[in-house]
N, C-alpha and C positions, 0 to 999 in steps of 0.2 A: 275432503282435503286432497284426495288423489287428482282430482280434477284440477283443483287449484294448481297443484304442484305441475301439471302439464301445462296449464295456462302460463306460470311463470317460466318454464323452459322456452315456451314459444316467445314470450315477451323478451326474455333475455338474449336468446340466440338469434331471433328474427326481428331485432329492433330495427336494425338497418333496413331491412326489406319494408318494414311496416311504415317508417318514416318516409321512404323513398315514394310511397304511394301518394303522400299527401303534400310534398313540397320539393322543389328543386334547389332551394338556397342552401348552400353548403353549411353555414353557419348555424341556421336553425337544425338542421339536420344532425350536426355534432352534438348541439346541447339536447336536443330531444332524444336522441338515442342514450345520452347518460342518465335522463330522467326515465326513460323506460326501464333501464337494467335497475335502477333504484326500485320502480313500481314493481318489478318482478319479485323482488325480496319482500316489499311491504305486502303484496298481495297474500302471501301466505299468511302472515300474521293477522291480517283483516279477516280472511276467511275463518280462520280458527275463532277469531273473537265473535263472528257472527253465529257460528256453530255452537260455541258455548252459551251464547245469549239465547238461542232457540232451545238449548238443553234446559237451562235454568227456567225459561217461561213454561217448558212442558212439565217440569216438576212442581209448577206453583210457586216458584221463588221469584216472583216478579220484581221484588224490592232490589234483590241482589243484582238482576239484570239491569234495572234501571240505574242503579248506582255505578256499575262497572260501565255502562253507555256514557253516562254523565262524565266519569272521570277519563274515559279514552278519548271522547270526541271532543269536549269541551275544555277539558284542563290540558291534556297531554298534546292534542292536534292543535 
């Protein structure tokens, strides 16, 4: 989670720099910066879900991990 937190900080505060590496079109840059700032927050919860799923599989509770994956990726997403 600590690594995920730092990646989120980089995405949030460095989004303009990252976008400028890929395009010079101002409209595209503005929209992409907004999306990257959203991704910075979503990245935290997505990492936590992956960690929790791995813990459940390690405990042998594969049914719980499968159901939570189906709900989070197929229903919510």
